[in-house]
VMD Tcl script that builds the backbone (N, CA, C; Angstrom):
set m [mol new atoms 282]
animate dup $m
set s [atomselect $m all]
$s set {name element resname resid chain x y z} {
  {N N UNK 1 A 116.493 112.249 126.121}
  {CA C UNK 1 A 116.314 111.142 125.206}
  {C C UNK 1 A 117.153 109.970 125.708}
  {N N UNK 2 A 116.555 108.804 125.739}
  {CA C UNK 2 A 117.241 107.630 126.264}
  {C C UNK 2 A 117.969 106.856 125.159}
  {N N UNK 3 A 118.885 107.544 124.505}
  {CA C UNK 3 A 119.765 106.927 123.520}
  {C C UNK 3 A 121.176 107.450 123.750}
  {N N UNK 4 A 122.141 106.569 123.645}
  {CA C UNK 4 A 123.527 106.985 123.795}
  {C C UNK 4 A 124.024 107.560 122.467}
  {N N UNK 5 A 125.143 108.281 122.504}
  {CA C UNK 5 A 125.734 108.742 121.236}
  {C C UNK 5 A 126.041 107.579 120.289}
  {N N UNK 6 A 126.427 106.439 120.829}
  {CA C UNK 6 A 126.680 105.255 119.991}
  {C C UNK 6 A 125.387 104.768 119.332}
  {N N UNK 7 A 124.287 104.761 120.088}
  {CA C UNK 7 A 122.997 104.378 119.508}
  {C C UNK 7 A 122.652 105.298 118.344}
  {N N UNK 8 A 122.821 106.591 118.559}
  {CA C UNK 8 A 122.462 107.574 117.530}
  {C C UNK 8 A 123.301 107.369 116.273}
  {N N UNK 9 A 124.591 107.146 116.436}
  {CA C UNK 9 A 125.458 106.915 115.269}
  {C C UNK 9 A 125.070 105.633 114.544}
  {N N UNK 10 A 124.719 104.598 115.298}
  {CA C UNK 10 A 124.279 103.337 114.689}
  {C C UNK 10 A 122.995 103.545 113.895}
  {N N UNK 11 A 122.054 104.271 114.469}
  {CA C UNK 11 A 120.778 104.529 113.797}
  {C C UNK 11 A 121.009 105.315 112.507}
  {N N UNK 12 A 121.758 106.404 112.601}
  {CA C UNK 12 A 122.013 107.235 111.435}
  {C C UNK 12 A 122.791 106.475 110.361}
  {N N UNK 13 A 123.782 105.725 110.773}
  {CA C UNK 13 A 124.583 104.960 109.817}
  {C C UNK 13 A 123.780 103.878 109.122}
  {N N UNK 14 A 122.945 103.196 109.874}
  {CA C UNK 14 A 122.122 102.136 109.289}
  {C C UNK 14 A 121.094 102.722 108.332}
  {N N UNK 15 A 120.451 103.810 108.718}
  {CA C UNK 15 A 119.490 104.465 107.818}
  {C C UNK 15 A 120.175 104.919 106.538}
  {N N UNK 16 A 121.365 105.477 106.660}
  {CA C UNK 16 A 122.118 105.932 105.487}
  {C C UNK 16 A 122.481 104.762 104.578}
  {N N UNK 17 A 122.777 103.639 105.175}
  {CA C UNK 17 A 123.124 102.447 104.395}
  {C C UNK 17 A 121.957 102.016 103.496}
  {N N UNK 18 A 120.739 102.165 103.980}
  {CA C UNK 18 A 119.572 101.721 103.219}
  {C C UNK 18 A 118.953 102.818 102.357}
  {N N UNK 19 A 118.984 104.071 102.837}
  {CA C UNK 19 A 118.278 105.138 102.132}
  {C C UNK 19 A 119.139 106.349 101.791}
  {N N UNK 20 A 120.415 106.279 102.026}
  {CA C UNK 20 A 121.307 107.377 101.697}
  {C C UNK 20 A 121.492 108.340 102.866}
  {N N UNK 21 A 122.540 109.129 102.780}
  {CA C UNK 21 A 122.915 110.037 103.875}
  {C C UNK 21 A 121.881 111.119 104.140}
  {N N UNK 22 A 121.021 111.404 103.177}
  {CA C UNK 22 A 120.029 112.465 103.348}
  {C C UNK 22 A 118.699 111.982 103.931}
  {N N UNK 23 A 118.608 110.706 104.252}
  {CA C UNK 23 A 117.353 110.185 104.819}
  {C C UNK 23 A 117.067 110.890 106.141}
  {N N UNK 24 A 115.862 111.396 106.287}
  {CA C UNK 24 A 115.467 112.057 107.530}
  {C C UNK 24 A 115.058 111.030 108.565}
  {N N UNK 25 A 115.767 110.998 109.706}
  {CA C UNK 25 A 115.477 110.034 110.767}
  {C C UNK 25 A 114.980 110.789 111.989}
  {N N UNK 26 A 113.818 110.390 112.488}
  {CA C UNK 26 A 113.200 111.027 113.641}
  {C C UNK 26 A 112.916 109.970 114.705}
  {N N UNK 27 A 113.312 110.257 115.942}
  {CA C UNK 27 A 112.965 109.408 117.082}
  {C C UNK 27 A 111.709 109.993 117.708}
  {N N UNK 28 A 110.721 109.144 117.974}
  {CA C UNK 28 A 109.517 109.597 118.657}
  {C C UNK 28 A 109.078 108.518 119.631}
  {N N UNK 29 A 108.118 108.830 120.462}
  {CA C UNK 29 A 107.614 107.838 121.406}
  {C C UNK 29 A 108.348 107.845 122.734}
  {N N UNK 30 A 108.303 106.714 123.425}
  {CA C UNK 30 A 108.756 106.628 124.813}
  {C C UNK 30 A 110.251 106.865 125.001}
  {N N UNK 31 A 111.074 106.608 124.020}
  {CA C UNK 31 A 112.521 106.798 124.183}
  {C C UNK 31 A 112.909 108.268 124.337}
  {N N UNK 32 A 111.999 109.169 124.060}
  {CA C UNK 32 A 112.276 110.596 124.239}
  {C C UNK 32 A 112.170 111.025 125.697}
  {N N UNK 33 A 111.561 110.203 126.526}
  {CA C UNK 33 A 111.268 110.577 127.902}
  {C C UNK 33 A 112.244 109.911 128.869}
  {N N UNK 34 A 113.112 110.716 129.460}
  {CA C UNK 34 A 114.147 110.206 130.356}
  {C C UNK 34 A 113.595 109.513 131.594}
  {N N UNK 35 A 112.406 109.903 132.027}
  {CA C UNK 35 A 111.854 109.343 133.254}
  {C C UNK 35 A 111.239 107.959 133.044}
  {N N UNK 36 A 111.054 107.535 131.817}
  {CA C UNK 36 A 110.471 106.223 131.548}
  {C C UNK 36 A 111.565 105.168 131.473}
  {N N UNK 37 A 111.164 103.925 131.549}
  {CA C UNK 37 A 112.099 102.804 131.470}
  {C C UNK 37 A 111.620 101.826 130.402}
  {N N UNK 38 A 112.588 101.104 129.825}
  {CA C UNK 38 A 112.250 100.070 128.851}
  {C C UNK 38 A 111.598 100.633 127.611}
  {N N UNK 39 A 110.820 99.803 126.988}
  {CA C UNK 39 A 110.099 100.218 125.791}
  {C C UNK 39 A 110.916 100.022 124.528}
  {N N UNK 40 A 110.230 100.108 123.418}
  {CA C UNK 40 A 110.897 99.945 122.141}
  {C C UNK 40 A 111.400 101.292 121.627}
  {N N UNK 41 A 112.088 101.258 120.519}
  {CA C UNK 41 A 112.584 102.459 119.873}
  {C C UNK 41 A 111.707 102.737 118.662}
  {N N UNK 42 A 111.017 103.874 118.666}
  {CA C UNK 42 A 110.155 104.260 117.559}
  {C C UNK 42 A 110.928 105.202 116.646}
  {N N UNK 43 A 111.113 104.797 115.390}
  {CA C UNK 43 A 111.826 105.604 114.413}
  {C C UNK 43 A 110.931 105.889 113.226}
  {N N UNK 44 A 111.016 107.113 112.733}
  {CA C UNK 44 A 110.292 107.540 111.543}
  {C C UNK 44 A 111.341 107.993 110.525}
  {N N UNK 45 A 111.264 107.452 109.324}
  {CA C UNK 45 A 112.218 107.802 108.275}
  {C C UNK 45 A 111.454 108.262 107.045}
  {N N UNK 46 A 111.878 109.405 106.507}
  {CA C UNK 46 A 111.324 109.897 105.246}
  {C C UNK 46 A 112.348 109.675 104.143}
  {N N UNK 47 A 111.887 109.137 103.051}
  {CA C UNK 47 A 112.753 108.849 101.923}
  {C C UNK 47 A 111.958 108.990 100.623}
  {N N UNK 48 A 112.627 109.306 99.521}
  {CA C UNK 48 A 111.888 109.462 98.268}
  {C C UNK 48 A 111.140 108.205 97.843}
  {N N UNK 49 A 111.734 107.029 98.081}
  {CA C UNK 49 A 111.085 105.796 97.632}
  {C C UNK 49 A 111.142 104.718 98.710}
  {N N UNK 50 A 110.140 104.666 99.590}
  {CA C UNK 50 A 110.108 103.612 100.599}
  {C C UNK 50 A 110.016 102.244 99.939}
  {N N UNK 51 A 110.643 101.275 100.542}
  {CA C UNK 51 A 110.634 99.914 100.019}
  {C C UNK 51 A 110.455 98.956 101.197}
  {N N UNK 52 A 109.483 98.070 101.096}
  {CA C UNK 52 A 109.151 97.172 102.205}
  {C C UNK 52 A 110.317 96.263 102.584}
  {N N UNK 53 A 110.981 95.655 101.616}
  {CA C UNK 53 A 112.093 94.763 101.941}
  {C C UNK 53 A 113.246 95.517 102.595}
  {N N UNK 54 A 113.541 96.710 102.126}
  {CA C UNK 54 A 114.575 97.523 102.763}
  {C C UNK 54 A 114.181 97.858 104.200}
  {N N UNK 55 A 112.917 98.171 104.392}
  {CA C UNK 55 A 112.424 98.509 105.726}
  {C C UNK 55 A 112.608 97.327 106.678}
  {N N UNK 56 A 112.253 96.147 106.231}
  {CA C UNK 56 A 112.386 94.948 107.067}
  {C C UNK 56 A 113.857 94.677 107.379}
  {N N UNK 57 A 114.702 94.760 106.371}
  {CA C UNK 57 A 116.137 94.520 106.583}
  {C C UNK 57 A 116.728 95.541 107.554}
  {N N UNK 58 A 116.350 96.787 107.385}
  {CA C UNK 58 A 116.841 97.846 108.258}
  {C C UNK 58 A 116.383 97.621 109.697}
  {N N UNK 59 A 115.136 97.267 109.868}
  {CA C UNK 59 A 114.591 97.011 111.208}
  {C C UNK 59 A 115.353 95.883 111.900}
  {N N UNK 60 A 115.581 94.798 111.192}
  {CA C UNK 60 A 116.300 93.654 111.768}
  {C C UNK 60 A 117.732 94.047 112.112}
  {N N UNK 61 A 118.387 94.776 111.217}
  {CA C UNK 61 A 119.761 95.193 111.471}
  {C C UNK 61 A 119.845 96.105 112.693}
  {N N UNK 62 A 118.898 97.032 112.812}
  {CA C UNK 62 A 118.882 97.934 113.963}
  {C C UNK 62 A 118.624 97.179 115.269}
  {N N UNK 63 A 117.666 96.265 115.248}
  {CA C UNK 63 A 117.370 95.495 116.457}
  {C C UNK 63 A 118.584 94.693 116.902}
  {N N UNK 64 A 119.297 94.096 115.957}
  {CA C UNK 64 A 120.494 93.326 116.299}
  {C C UNK 64 A 121.597 94.231 116.841}
  {N N UNK 65 A 121.813 95.365 116.191}
  {CA C UNK 65 A 122.907 96.262 116.580}
  {C C UNK 65 A 122.635 96.966 117.906}
  {N N UNK 66 A 121.373 97.325 118.146}
  {CA C UNK 66 A 121.017 98.094 119.336}
  {C C UNK 66 A 120.576 97.213 120.506}
  {N N UNK 67 A 120.265 95.965 120.225}
  {CA C UNK 67 A 119.779 95.026 121.226}
  {C C UNK 67 A 118.531 95.553 121.935}
  {N N UNK 68 A 117.603 96.053 121.122}
  {CA C UNK 68 A 116.314 96.505 121.641}
  {C C UNK 68 A 115.289 96.396 120.519}
  {N N UNK 69 A 114.009 96.272 120.875}
  {CA C UNK 69 A 112.975 96.239 119.844}
  {C C UNK 69 A 112.857 97.594 119.137}
  {N N UNK 70 A 112.657 97.546 117.827}
  {CA C UNK 70 A 112.562 98.762 117.024}
  {C C UNK 70 A 111.258 98.732 116.228}
  {N N UNK 71 A 110.501 99.815 116.315}
  {CA C UNK 71 A 109.358 100.035 115.427}
  {C C UNK 71 A 109.814 101.049 114.397}
  {N N UNK 72 A 109.770 100.666 113.134}
  {CA C UNK 72 A 110.299 101.493 112.062}
  {C C UNK 72 A 109.174 101.861 111.106}
  {N N UNK 73 A 108.925 103.160 110.972}
  {CA C UNK 73 A 107.925 103.678 110.049}
  {C C UNK 73 A 108.677 104.397 108.940}
  {N N UNK 74 A 108.508 103.948 107.710}
  {CA C UNK 74 A 109.179 104.555 106.563}
  {C C UNK 74 A 108.114 105.069 105.607}
  {N N UNK 75 A 108.163 106.371 105.336}
  {CA C UNK 75 A 107.152 107.022 104.502}
  {C C UNK 75 A 107.830 107.877 103.433}
  {N N UNK 76 A 107.101 108.161 102.358}
  {CA C UNK 76 A 107.653 109.066 101.345}
  {C C UNK 76 A 107.744 110.490 101.884}
  {N N UNK 77 A 108.683 111.240 101.344}
  {CA C UNK 77 A 108.861 112.637 101.753}
  {C C UNK 77 A 107.556 113.395 101.560}
  {N N UNK 78 A 107.165 114.147 102.582}
  {CA C UNK 78 A 105.946 114.943 102.512}
  {C C UNK 78 A 104.674 114.209 102.886}
  {N N UNK 79 A 104.799 112.965 103.330}
  {CA C UNK 79 A 103.621 112.183 103.719}
  {C C UNK 79 A 102.834 112.920 104.799}
  {N N UNK 80 A 101.514 112.892 104.712}
  {CA C UNK 80 A 100.656 113.589 105.666}
  {C C UNK 80 A 99.746 112.644 106.450}
  {N N UNK 81 A 100.141 111.366 106.543}
  {CA C UNK 81 A 99.342 110.416 107.314}
  {C C UNK 81 A 99.412 110.781 108.797}
  {N N UNK 82 A 98.466 110.300 109.595}
  {CA C UNK 82 A 98.474 110.630 111.029}
  {C C UNK 82 A 99.790 110.281 111.729}
  {N N UNK 83 A 100.371 109.120 111.440}
  {CA C UNK 83 A 101.620 108.745 112.107}
  {C C UNK 83 A 102.754 109.685 111.694}
  {N N UNK 84 A 102.752 110.119 110.451}
  {CA C UNK 84 A 103.770 111.066 109.989}
  {C C UNK 84 A 103.649 112.396 110.717}
  {N N UNK 85 A 102.434 112.856 110.862}
  {CA C UNK 85 A 102.202 114.127 111.554}
  {C C UNK 85 A 102.638 114.053 113.016}
  {N N UNK 86 A 102.317 112.943 113.677}
  {CA C UNK 86 A 102.693 112.764 115.083}
  {C C UNK 86 A 104.209 112.703 115.220}
  {N N UNK 87 A 104.850 111.881 114.403}
  {CA C UNK 87 A 106.307 111.724 114.494}
  {C C UNK 87 A 107.022 113.047 114.253}
  {N N UNK 88 A 106.574 113.797 113.252}
  {CA C UNK 88 A 107.233 115.070 112.936}
  {C C UNK 88 A 106.943 116.141 113.980}
  {N N UNK 89 A 105.759 116.126 114.564}
  {CA C UNK 89 A 105.396 117.129 115.556}
  {C C UNK 89 A 106.035 116.872 116.919}
  {N N UNK 90 A 106.107 115.606 117.314}
  {CA C UNK 90 A 106.561 115.273 118.664}
  {C C UNK 90 A 107.969 114.703 118.715}
  {N N UNK 91 A 108.510 114.308 117.573}
  {CA C UNK 91 A 109.792 113.636 117.548}
  {C C UNK 91 A 110.992 114.570 117.505}
  {N N UNK 92 A 112.164 113.947 117.589}
  {CA C UNK 92 A 113.440 114.644 117.535}
  {C C UNK 92 A 114.218 114.094 116.344}
  {N N UNK 93 A 114.601 114.978 115.456}
  {CA C UNK 93 A 115.378 114.572 114.289}
  {C C UNK 93 A 116.824 114.314 114.687}
  {N N UNK 94 A 117.354 113.192 114.204}
  {CA C UNK 94 A 118.757 112.861 114.493}
  {C C UNK 94 A 119.661 113.452 113.434}
}
mol reanalyze $m
mol bondsrecalc $m
mol representation Tube
mol addrep $m
Protein backbone atom coordinates (compact mmCIF):
# COMPACT_ATOMS: atom_id res chain seq x y z
CA UNK A 1 0.00 0.00 0.00
CA UNK A 2 1.41 3.37 -0.99
CA UNK A 3 0.61 5.21 2.23
CA UNK A 4 3.00 6.10 5.02
CA UNK A 5 2.17 5.49 8.68
CA UNK A 6 1.70 9.27 8.97
CA UNK A 7 -0.81 9.23 6.09
CA UNK A 8 -2.74 6.43 7.78
CA UNK A 9 -2.87 8.27 11.12
CA UNK A 10 -4.01 11.45 9.37
CA UNK A 11 -6.76 9.57 7.52
CA UNK A 12 -7.99 7.78 10.64
CA UNK A 13 -7.83 10.91 12.77
CA UNK A 14 -9.67 13.03 10.24
CA UNK A 15 -12.39 10.41 9.75
CA UNK A 16 -12.79 10.15 13.53
CA UNK A 17 -13.10 13.92 13.78
CA UNK A 18 -16.10 13.89 11.43
CA UNK A 19 -17.74 10.52 12.12
CA UNK A 20 -16.36 9.28 15.42
CA UNK A 21 -13.66 6.78 16.35
CA UNK A 22 -15.76 3.82 15.18
CA UNK A 23 -16.09 5.00 11.57
CA UNK A 24 -14.96 2.22 9.24
CA UNK A 25 -12.30 3.53 6.84
CA UNK A 26 -11.25 1.46 3.83
CA UNK A 27 -8.57 2.28 1.26
CA UNK A 28 -9.26 0.90 -2.21
CA UNK A 29 -8.10 1.55 -5.75
CA UNK A 30 -4.65 2.36 -7.10
CA UNK A 31 -3.01 3.31 -3.79
CA UNK A 32 -3.11 -0.36 -2.78
CA UNK A 33 -0.69 -1.30 -5.56
CA UNK A 34 2.97 -0.65 -4.78
CA UNK A 35 4.03 -0.98 -8.41
CA UNK A 36 1.85 1.93 -9.56
CA UNK A 37 2.73 5.61 -9.36
CA UNK A 38 0.68 8.73 -8.70
CA UNK A 39 -3.07 8.60 -8.66
CA UNK A 40 -5.59 9.75 -6.15
CA UNK A 41 -6.49 8.24 -2.80
CA UNK A 42 -9.78 6.33 -2.84
CA UNK A 43 -11.40 6.08 0.60
CA UNK A 44 -14.63 4.39 1.59
CA UNK A 45 -16.20 5.26 4.94
CA UNK A 46 -19.20 3.61 6.57
CA UNK A 47 -21.10 5.60 9.14
CA UNK A 48 -24.59 5.47 10.66
CA UNK A 49 -25.56 8.85 9.20
CA UNK A 50 -23.69 10.11 6.12
CA UNK A 51 -23.85 13.85 5.65
CA UNK A 52 -22.91 15.65 2.43
CA UNK A 53 -21.43 18.75 4.08
CA UNK A 54 -19.34 16.64 6.45
CA UNK A 55 -18.15 14.58 3.49
CA UNK A 56 -17.06 17.69 1.58
CA UNK A 57 -15.30 19.18 4.61
CA UNK A 58 -13.54 15.90 5.32
CA UNK A 59 -12.41 15.54 1.71
CA UNK A 60 -10.96 19.07 1.64
CA UNK A 61 -9.22 18.57 4.98
CA UNK A 62 -7.70 15.28 3.83
CA UNK A 63 -6.52 16.73 0.52
CA UNK A 64 -4.85 19.63 2.33
CA UNK A 65 -3.24 17.43 4.99
CA UNK A 66 -2.07 14.69 2.62
CA UNK A 67 -1.23 16.91 -0.35
CA UNK A 68 -2.88 14.52 -2.79
CA UNK A 69 -6.27 14.23 -4.49
CA UNK A 70 -8.82 12.26 -2.46
CA UNK A 71 -11.97 10.52 -3.67
CA UNK A 72 -14.19 10.01 -0.64
CA UNK A 73 -17.21 7.70 -0.68
CA UNK A 74 -19.34 7.85 2.47
CA UNK A 75 -22.20 5.37 2.81
CA UNK A 76 -24.50 4.16 5.58
CA UNK A 77 -23.48 1.02 7.44
CA UNK A 78 -24.54 -2.07 5.52
CA UNK A 79 -24.88 -0.30 2.17
CA UNK A 80 -25.00 -2.77 -0.73
CA UNK A 81 -24.39 -0.42 -3.67
CA UNK A 82 -21.85 -1.55 -6.29
CA UNK A 83 -19.16 0.86 -5.05
CA UNK A 84 -19.66 -0.37 -1.48
CA UNK A 85 -19.29 -3.98 -2.56
CA UNK A 86 -16.11 -3.22 -4.54
CA UNK A 87 -14.52 -1.17 -1.75
CA UNK A 88 -15.27 -3.81 0.89
CA UNK A 89 -14.19 -6.73 -1.29
CA UNK A 90 -10.97 -5.25 -2.67
CA UNK A 91 -10.02 -2.64 -0.09
CA UNK A 92 -7.94 -2.63 3.07
CA UNK A 93 -9.48 -1.45 6.31
CA UNK A 94 -7.37 1.02 8.27
